[in-house]
C-alpha angles and dihedrals in degrees: 000000000000128000109295120232112263095219118117118278118254128198115249129186116229132171116226130176111263092231093052093046092048092051092047091052091046094056095040103252112169098230096199092050093046093049093046093047091049093046091050090052092049091048091049091052093045091050090049092049091048091049091050091049093047092048099037094113093052093044092050091047092050092047091050089050091052091048091052100039107019127235118315108260092009092135090063097051117113096193 
């Protein structure tokens, strides 16, 4: 996945369905790695959503500018 944080590991208690846990163990899923990878993905998406919300006004303003004036340098594009 992405680079893992280098901070020390800390024990965390999670509740997981017995069936899901049994199957994960059977096929050799590293539970700690899977949880950390999934949590990193959730954090990345939440941060992105927060950034979009915080910058919504600027994004909308920029998009309106592009609609009115076109993209900077657009007349030179060959694609």
